[in-house]
N, CA, C and O atoms as a DFTB+ gen file, in Angstrom:
476 C
 N C O
     1  1    -156.387    -311.731     -14.867
     2  2    -154.876    -312.250     -14.858
     3  2    -154.599    -312.789     -13.065
     4  3    -154.890    -312.030     -12.141
     5  1    -154.223    -313.677     -12.913
     6  2    -154.001    -314.135     -11.502
     7  2    -153.140    -313.494     -11.168
     8  3    -152.417    -312.734     -11.811
     9  1    -153.178    -314.045      -8.996
    10  2    -152.677    -313.194      -8.475
    11  2    -151.234    -313.412      -9.021
    12  3    -150.669    -312.392      -9.414
    13  1    -150.635    -314.445      -9.095
    14  2    -149.328    -315.149      -9.783
    15  2    -148.951    -314.189     -10.508
    16  3    -148.068    -313.426     -10.116
    17  1    -149.530    -314.054     -11.663
    18  2    -149.022    -313.718     -12.767
    19  2    -148.527    -311.856     -12.402
    20  3    -147.478    -311.306     -12.739
    21  1    -149.603    -311.299     -11.689
    22  2    -149.141    -310.294     -10.904
    23  2    -147.773    -310.095      -9.789
    24  3    -146.814    -309.326      -9.858
    25  1    -147.932    -310.546      -9.341
    26  2    -147.142    -311.083      -8.500
    27  2    -145.887    -311.223      -9.129
    28  3    -144.978    -310.504      -8.714
    29  1    -145.621    -312.159     -10.225
    30  2    -144.273    -312.376     -10.720
    31  2    -144.174    -311.304     -11.768
    32  3    -143.137    -311.245     -12.429
    33  1    -145.184    -310.419     -11.995
    34  2    -144.309    -309.195     -12.798
    35  2    -143.814    -308.269     -12.328
    36  3    -143.193    -307.503     -13.065
    37  1    -143.917    -308.018     -10.952
    38  2    -143.230    -307.084      -9.810
    39  2    -142.133    -308.167      -8.727
    40  3    -141.277    -307.775      -7.933
    41  1    -142.404    -309.137      -8.945
    42  2    -141.439    -309.727      -8.037
    43  2    -140.388    -310.647      -8.512
    44  3    -139.368    -311.029      -7.939
    45  1    -140.922    -310.960      -9.846
    46  2    -139.900    -312.290     -10.695
    47  2    -138.723    -311.879     -10.581
    48  3    -138.357    -310.841     -10.030
    49  1    -137.687    -313.177     -11.419
    50  2    -136.760    -312.625     -12.204
    51  2    -136.938    -311.374     -12.964
    52  3    -137.970    -310.923     -13.462
    53  1    -135.697    -310.882     -12.960
    54  2    -135.705    -309.767     -14.129
    55  2    -135.626    -310.169     -15.254
    56  3    -134.973    -311.192     -15.461
    57  1    -136.370    -309.376     -16.498
    58  2    -137.039    -309.542     -17.396
    59  2    -135.951    -309.314     -18.631
    60  3    -135.262    -308.313     -18.436
    61  1    -135.636    -310.054     -19.909
    62  2    -135.138    -309.521     -20.462
    63  2    -135.504    -308.249     -21.001
    64  3    -136.706    -308.023     -21.142
    65  1    -134.629    -307.341     -21.340
    66  2    -134.780    -306.173     -21.781
    67  2    -134.900    -306.677     -23.446
    68  3    -134.368    -307.726     -23.810
    69  1    -135.868    -305.556     -24.645
    70  2    -135.586    -305.718     -25.796
    71  2    -134.968    -304.945     -26.288
    72  3    -134.660    -303.849     -25.819
    73  1    -134.702    -305.361     -27.250
    74  2    -133.845    -304.468     -28.789
    75  2    -133.679    -302.797     -28.320
    76  3    -132.706    -302.223     -27.831
    77  1    -135.305    -302.182     -28.750
    78  2    -135.944    -301.322     -28.504
    79  2    -135.772    -300.312     -27.390
    80  3    -135.813    -299.096     -27.572
    81  1    -135.546    -300.996     -26.045
    82  2    -135.741    -300.858     -24.994
    83  2    -134.011    -300.069     -24.672
    84  3    -133.659    -298.947     -24.309
    85  1    -133.114    -301.625     -25.111
    86  2    -131.480    -301.317     -25.702
    87  2    -131.342    -299.761     -25.595
    88  3    -131.083    -298.901     -24.753
    89  1    -131.742    -299.912     -27.268
    90  2    -131.647    -298.882     -28.227
    91  2    -131.847    -297.027     -27.622
    92  3    -131.194    -295.997     -27.784
    93  1    -132.825    -297.312     -27.058
    94  2    -133.637    -296.308     -26.298
    95  2    -132.614    -295.813     -24.986
    96  3    -132.430    -294.600     -24.889
    97  1    -132.140    -296.458     -24.269
    98  2    -131.533    -296.374     -23.163
    99  2    -129.733    -295.315     -23.572
   100  3    -129.158    -294.351     -23.067
   101  1    -129.399    -296.576     -25.124
   102  2    -128.176    -295.690     -25.862
   103  2    -128.503    -294.876     -25.895
   104  3    -127.766    -294.221     -25.158
   105  1    -129.472    -294.051     -26.414
   106  2    -129.516    -292.927     -27.383
   107  2    -129.547    -291.905     -26.031
   108  3    -128.932    -290.839     -26.036
   109  1    -130.312    -292.352     -24.924
   110  2    -129.987    -290.939     -23.730
   111  2    -129.074    -291.641     -22.722
   112  3    -129.227    -291.660     -21.500
   113  1    -128.090    -292.219     -23.441
   114  2    -126.967    -292.230     -22.469
   115  2    -125.946    -291.267     -23.582
   116  3    -125.041    -290.508     -23.234
   117  1    -126.277    -291.478     -24.612
   118  2    -125.587    -290.862     -25.633
   119  2    -125.869    -289.150     -25.707
   120  3    -124.923    -288.365     -25.783
   121  1    -127.203    -288.729     -25.675
   122  2    -127.949    -287.611     -25.298
   123  2    -127.334    -286.589     -23.951
   124  3    -127.130    -285.389     -23.762
   125  1    -127.192    -287.893     -23.177
   126  2    -126.352    -287.274     -21.838
   127  2    -124.972    -286.459     -21.701
   128  3    -124.596    -285.399     -21.200
   129  1    -124.404    -287.570     -22.446
   130  2    -122.892    -287.292     -22.728
   131  2    -122.683    -286.160     -23.757
   132  3    -121.594    -285.592     -23.676
   133  1    -123.329    -285.839     -24.479
   134  2    -123.482    -284.628     -25.269
   135  2    -123.949    -283.659     -24.507
   136  3    -123.666    -282.655     -25.162
   137  1    -124.464    -283.322     -23.577
   138  2    -125.042    -282.534     -22.906
   139  2    -123.487    -282.039     -22.180
   140  3    -123.044    -280.890     -22.189
   141  1    -122.838    -283.243     -21.576
   142  2    -122.185    -283.214     -20.776
   143  2    -120.768    -282.191     -21.558
   144  3    -120.255    -281.128     -21.208
   145  1    -120.507    -283.103     -22.710
   146  2    -119.495    -282.471     -23.567
   147  2    -120.077    -280.598     -24.581
   148  3    -119.446    -279.805     -25.280
   149  1    -121.433    -280.655     -24.128
   150  2    -121.334    -278.972     -24.857
   151  2    -121.989    -277.970     -23.037
   152  3    -122.046    -276.764     -22.798
   153  1    -122.281    -278.953     -22.324
   154  2    -121.649    -277.865     -20.909
   155  2    -120.059    -277.599     -20.362
   156  3    -119.655    -276.797     -19.520
   157  1    -119.316    -278.603     -21.186
   158  2    -117.692    -278.049     -20.737
   159  2    -117.396    -277.419     -21.523
   160  3    -116.460    -276.623     -21.443
   161  1    -118.265    -277.631     -22.731
   162  2    -117.817    -276.180     -23.830
   163  2    -117.915    -275.211     -23.628
   164  3    -116.909    -274.508     -23.529
   165  1    -119.329    -274.635     -23.449
   166  2    -119.747    -273.292     -22.634
   167  2    -119.186    -272.937     -21.306
   168  3    -119.368    -271.854     -20.750
   169  1    -118.409    -274.047     -20.784
   170  2    -118.138    -273.469     -19.523
   171  2    -116.266    -273.016     -19.974
   172  3    -115.657    -272.184     -19.301
   173  1    -115.873    -273.454     -20.707
   174  2    -114.329    -273.170     -21.581
   175  2    -114.838    -272.116     -22.266
   176  3    -113.865    -271.388     -22.461
   177  1    -116.129    -271.439     -22.908
   178  2    -116.376    -270.589     -23.657
   179  2    -116.225    -269.368     -22.708
   180  3    -115.527    -268.381     -22.942
   181  1    -117.110    -269.615     -21.415
   182  2    -117.238    -268.609     -20.794
   183  2    -116.089    -268.105     -20.110
   184  3    -116.061    -266.913     -19.805
   185  1    -114.846    -269.098     -19.745
   186  2    -113.832    -268.548     -19.065
   187  2    -113.190    -267.998     -19.938
   188  3    -112.664    -266.905     -19.732
   189  1    -113.092    -268.646     -21.119
   190  2    -112.333    -267.862     -22.243
   191  2    -112.905    -265.835     -22.185
   192  3    -112.219    -264.851     -21.907
   193  1    -114.206    -265.924     -22.532
   194  2    -114.734    -264.632     -22.377
   195  2    -114.259    -263.614     -21.346
   196  3    -113.631    -262.569     -21.519
   197  1    -114.805    -264.292     -20.014
   198  2    -114.415    -263.661     -18.843
   199  2    -112.455    -263.042     -19.032
   200  3    -112.078    -261.933     -18.652
   201  1    -111.754    -263.851     -19.533
   202  2    -110.125    -263.958     -19.739
   203  2    -110.394    -262.843     -20.504
   204  3    -109.836    -261.826     -20.093
   205  1    -111.099    -262.714     -21.526
   206  2    -110.738    -261.766     -22.942
   207  2    -111.368    -260.414     -22.243
   208  3    -110.598    -259.454     -22.279
   209  1    -112.473    -260.211     -21.696
   210  2    -112.883    -258.867     -21.039
   211  2    -112.173    -258.286     -19.877
   212  3    -112.178    -257.083     -19.615
   213  1    -111.260    -259.649     -18.857
   214  2    -110.175    -258.740     -18.182
   215  2    -109.295    -258.206     -18.578
   216  3    -108.892    -257.067     -18.339
   217  1    -108.680    -259.437     -19.607
   218  2    -107.503    -258.152     -20.731
   219  2    -107.815    -257.039     -20.795
   220  3    -107.163    -256.121     -20.298
   221  1    -109.434    -256.847     -21.757
   222  2    -110.228    -255.451     -22.232
   223  2    -109.819    -254.460     -20.820
   224  3    -109.403    -253.311     -20.672
   225  1    -110.066    -255.216     -20.209
   226  2    -110.750    -253.991     -18.781
   227  2    -109.315    -253.394     -18.513
   228  3    -109.218    -252.166     -18.518
   229  1    -108.290    -254.093     -18.301
   230  2    -107.264    -254.008     -17.469
   231  2    -106.456    -252.831     -18.697
   232  3    -105.924    -251.807     -18.268
   233  1    -106.467    -253.189     -20.384
   234  2    -106.204    -252.003     -21.414
   235  2    -106.739    -250.659     -21.187
   236  3    -106.157    -249.576     -21.126
   237  1    -108.218    -251.027     -21.052
   238  2    -108.515    -249.983     -20.903
   239  2    -108.385    -248.377     -19.578
   240  3    -108.409    -247.146     -19.584
   241  1    -108.258    -249.461     -18.701
   242  2    -107.526    -248.514     -17.136
   243  2    -106.491    -248.550     -17.549
   244  3    -105.979    -247.507     -17.143
   245  1    -105.681    -249.146     -18.200
   246  2    -103.999    -248.671     -18.468
   247  2    -104.135    -247.209     -19.218
   248  3    -103.428    -246.204     -19.143
   249  1    -105.358    -247.503     -19.990
   250  2    -105.304    -245.860     -21.304
   251  2    -105.702    -244.673     -20.076
   252  3    -105.331    -243.512     -19.905
   253  1    -106.551    -245.491     -19.398
   254  2    -107.318    -243.954     -18.869
   255  2    -106.619    -243.628     -17.744
   256  3    -106.970    -242.642     -17.097
   257  1    -105.260    -244.595     -17.244
   258  2    -104.555    -243.822     -16.325
   259  2    -103.396    -243.097     -16.977
   260  3    -102.836    -242.077     -16.576
   261  1    -103.085    -243.982     -18.300
   262  2    -101.780    -242.587     -18.829
   263  2    -102.690    -241.705     -19.157
   264  3    -102.025    -240.813     -19.684
   265  1    -104.099    -241.297     -19.187
   266  2    -104.437    -239.852     -20.331
   267  2    -104.817    -239.380     -18.774
   268  3    -104.417    -238.216     -18.805
   269  1    -105.340    -239.584     -17.458
   270  2    -105.069    -238.976     -16.328
   271  2    -104.005    -238.529     -15.900
   272  3    -104.148    -237.578     -15.132
   273  1    -102.699    -238.934     -16.154
   274  2    -101.501    -238.578     -16.277
   275  2    -100.942    -237.581     -16.803
   276  3    -100.302    -236.677     -16.266
   277  1    -101.340    -237.862     -18.497
   278  2    -100.595    -237.046     -18.859
   279  2    -102.023    -235.521     -18.583
   280  3    -101.604    -234.381     -18.786
   281  1    -102.882    -235.610     -18.339
   282  2    -104.035    -234.376     -18.079
   283  2    -103.045    -233.688     -16.616
   284  3    -102.850    -232.509     -16.319
   285  1    -102.698    -234.613     -16.113
   286  2    -101.864    -234.012     -14.508
   287  2    -100.622    -233.124     -15.131
   288  3    -100.410    -231.945     -14.849
   289  1    -100.006    -233.767     -15.850
   290  2     -98.755    -233.372     -16.723
   291  2     -98.898    -232.001     -17.050
   292  3     -98.162    -231.043     -16.813
   293  1     -99.804    -232.072     -17.540
   294  2    -100.190    -230.784     -18.648
   295  2    -100.865    -229.238     -18.118
   296  3    -101.016    -228.110     -18.586
   297  1    -101.198    -230.089     -16.648
   298  2    -101.890    -228.899     -15.761
   299  2    -100.047    -228.593     -14.749
   300  3     -99.458    -227.556     -14.445
   301  1     -99.879    -229.338     -14.641
   302  2     -98.514    -228.735     -13.887
   303  2     -98.080    -227.933     -14.476
   304  3     -98.161    -226.800     -14.001
   305  1     -97.317    -228.148     -15.978
   306  2     -96.594    -227.770     -16.711
   307  2     -97.548    -226.206     -16.758
   308  3     -97.035    -225.219     -16.232
   309  1     -98.954    -226.087     -17.426
   310  2     -99.127    -224.715     -16.785
   311  2     -99.279    -223.887     -15.572
   312  3     -99.615    -222.717     -15.392
   313  1     -98.918    -224.881     -14.778
   314  2     -99.113    -223.686     -13.409
   315  2     -97.829    -223.765     -13.485
   316  3     -97.567    -222.767     -12.814
   317  1     -96.537    -224.302     -13.871
   318  2     -95.319    -223.944     -13.492
   319  2     -95.132    -222.435     -14.552
   320  3     -94.624    -221.367     -14.211
   321  1     -95.735    -222.802     -15.909
   322  2     -95.958    -221.455     -16.731
   323  2     -96.073    -220.065     -16.202
   324  3     -95.381    -219.080     -16.460
   325  1     -97.396    -220.236     -15.175
   326  2     -97.839    -219.342     -15.039
   327  2     -97.203    -218.761     -13.901
   328  3     -97.379    -217.543     -13.877
   329  1     -96.193    -219.416     -12.481
   330  2     -95.456    -219.057     -11.966
   331  2     -94.027    -218.241     -12.307
   332  3     -93.489    -217.426     -11.557
   333  1     -93.608    -218.613     -13.461
   334  2     -92.726    -218.967     -13.725
   335  2     -93.143    -216.681     -14.560
   336  3     -92.459    -215.698     -14.846
   337  1     -94.033    -216.912     -14.554
   338  2     -94.222    -215.714     -15.393
   339  2     -94.887    -214.802     -14.296
   340  3     -95.212    -213.678     -14.679
   341  1     -95.042    -215.010     -13.474
   342  2     -95.471    -214.448     -12.483
   343  2     -94.051    -213.954     -11.594
   344  3     -93.984    -212.973     -10.853
   345  1     -93.198    -214.720     -11.835
   346  2     -92.041    -214.079     -11.204
   347  2     -91.444    -213.652     -11.544
   348  3     -90.614    -213.228     -10.741
   349  1     -91.240    -213.341     -12.884
   350  2     -90.980    -212.631     -13.882
   351  2     -91.451    -210.982     -14.599
   352  3     -91.074    -210.053     -15.314
   353  1     -92.645    -211.556     -13.694
   354  2     -93.001    -210.483     -14.152
   355  2     -92.472    -209.510     -13.020
   356  3     -91.877    -208.442     -13.163
   357  1     -92.891    -210.240     -11.719
   358  2     -92.704    -209.366     -10.415
   359  2     -91.207    -208.862     -10.132
   360  3     -91.001    -207.883      -9.415
   361  1     -90.093    -209.648     -10.788
   362  2     -88.945    -209.258     -11.491
   363  2     -88.805    -208.079     -12.347
   364  3     -88.087    -207.235     -11.811
   365  1     -89.232    -207.752     -13.452
   366  2     -89.509    -206.879     -13.693
   367  2     -90.112    -205.185     -13.205
   368  3     -89.615    -204.073     -13.381
   369  1     -91.374    -205.633     -12.546
   370  2     -91.877    -204.640     -11.391
   371  2     -90.388    -204.278     -10.643
   372  3     -90.032    -203.124     -10.881
   373  1     -89.394    -205.109      -9.725
   374  2     -88.612    -204.364      -8.864
   375  2     -87.653    -203.524      -9.835
   376  3     -87.182    -202.389      -9.762
   377  1     -87.583    -204.342     -10.578
   378  2     -86.198    -203.417     -11.678
   379  2     -86.890    -202.042     -12.073
   380  3     -86.482    -200.888     -11.944
   381  1     -87.981    -202.508     -12.558
   382  2     -88.498    -200.569     -13.143
   383  2     -88.393    -199.908     -11.464
   384  3     -87.349    -199.292     -11.247
   385  1     -89.247    -199.986     -10.463
   386  2     -89.000    -199.639      -9.481
   387  2     -87.666    -199.190      -9.176
   388  3     -87.631    -198.026      -8.778
   389  1     -86.374    -199.884      -9.262
   390  2     -85.472    -199.427      -9.269
   391  2     -84.781    -198.668     -10.156
   392  3     -83.827    -198.000      -9.758
   393  1     -85.057    -198.666     -11.111
   394  2     -85.142    -197.562     -12.237
   395  2     -85.402    -196.520     -11.838
   396  3     -84.755    -195.474     -11.776
   397  1     -86.277    -196.762     -11.582
   398  2     -87.510    -195.147     -11.564
   399  2     -86.477    -194.566     -10.483
   400  3     -85.860    -193.577     -10.880
   401  1     -86.173    -195.017      -9.154
   402  2     -85.399    -194.590      -7.816
   403  2     -84.675    -194.002      -8.095
   404  3     -84.707    -192.845      -7.677
   405  1     -83.482    -194.461      -9.046
   406  2     -82.522    -194.358      -9.933
   407  2     -82.590    -192.408     -10.307
   408  3     -82.130    -191.355      -9.866
   409  1     -83.641    -192.999     -11.581
   410  2     -83.323    -191.807     -12.265
   411  2     -83.823    -190.571     -11.066
   412  3     -82.987    -189.685     -10.886
   413  1     -85.107    -190.476     -10.263
   414  2     -85.613    -189.795      -9.408
   415  2     -84.254    -189.173      -8.875
   416  3     -83.762    -188.217      -9.475
   417  1     -83.567    -189.780      -7.604
   418  2     -81.978    -189.723      -7.642
   419  2     -81.488    -188.896      -8.451
   420  3     -80.882    -187.911      -8.027
   421  1     -81.646    -189.121      -9.742
   422  2     -80.519    -188.248     -10.336
   423  2     -81.333    -186.537     -10.904
   424  3     -80.987    -185.369     -11.082
   425  1     -82.451    -187.312     -10.994
   426  2     -83.193    -185.848     -11.784
   427  2     -82.984    -185.148     -10.438
   428  3     -82.780    -183.959     -10.683
   429  1     -82.959    -185.318      -9.473
   430  2     -83.350    -184.657      -7.972
   431  2     -81.775    -184.000      -7.555
   432  3     -81.573    -183.109      -6.730
   433  1     -80.743    -184.725      -8.388
   434  2     -79.261    -184.074      -7.396
   435  2     -79.389    -183.184      -9.109
   436  3     -78.261    -182.892      -9.506
   437  1     -80.370    -182.808      -9.964
   438  2     -79.991    -182.048     -10.876
   439  2     -81.042    -181.069     -10.549
   440  3     -81.003    -180.051     -11.240
   441  1     -82.069    -181.140      -9.567
   442  2     -82.914    -179.909      -9.087
   443  2     -84.283    -180.425      -9.629
   444  3     -85.323    -179.912      -9.213
   445  1     -84.308    -181.707     -10.801
   446  2     -85.136    -181.545     -11.389
   447  2     -86.319    -183.044     -11.052
   448  3     -85.921    -184.091     -10.541
   449  1     -87.604    -182.814     -11.433
   450  2     -88.211    -184.293     -10.925
   451  2     -88.954    -184.750     -12.177
   452  3     -88.806    -184.165     -13.250
   453  1     -89.815    -185.882     -12.013
   454  2     -90.466    -186.286     -12.743
   455  2     -91.961    -185.930     -13.306
   456  3     -92.656    -185.987     -12.291
   457  1     -92.407    -185.752     -13.885
   458  2     -93.706    -185.741     -14.258
   459  2     -94.668    -186.765     -14.260
   460  3     -94.604    -187.152     -15.427
   461  1     -95.389    -187.347     -13.786
   462  2     -96.229    -188.052     -14.340
   463  2     -97.533    -187.417     -14.944
   464  3     -98.227    -186.642     -14.287
   465  1     -97.816    -187.776     -16.193
   466  2     -99.191    -187.285     -16.684
   467  2    -100.088    -188.490     -16.325
   468  3     -99.912    -189.703     -16.208
   469  1    -101.451    -187.366     -16.165
   470  2    -102.477    -188.940     -15.852
   471  2    -103.375    -188.241     -17.216
   472  3    -103.394    -187.066     -17.581
   473  1    -103.902    -189.122     -17.643
   474  2    -105.282    -189.088     -18.565
   475  2    -106.299    -189.687     -18.365
   476  3    -107.249    -189.565     -19.139
């Protein structure tokens, strides 16, 4: 091979591309376009999945908040019931003490006393 041919190969005018080479370039471009479309579809799917995940998470958090609120309401109701019972018991104790004192005064006026039976 001569120097002229070698230099011409690299520095000469552009060669005409064959049909096979053009078809190969077209296939490569088509593959790249297809890959870009798949990436875009994957990104859209990822975004949709993340949105669904966030929506489900918000729903779960709302349910948990409601459950916690219900537990707090039940606890407050129980405490209110206990407090009400304690108040009623104390009022009953005071009433019994008052009645006992009244009976003791009546019996004392008659000259009698209460007899507390111990078991």
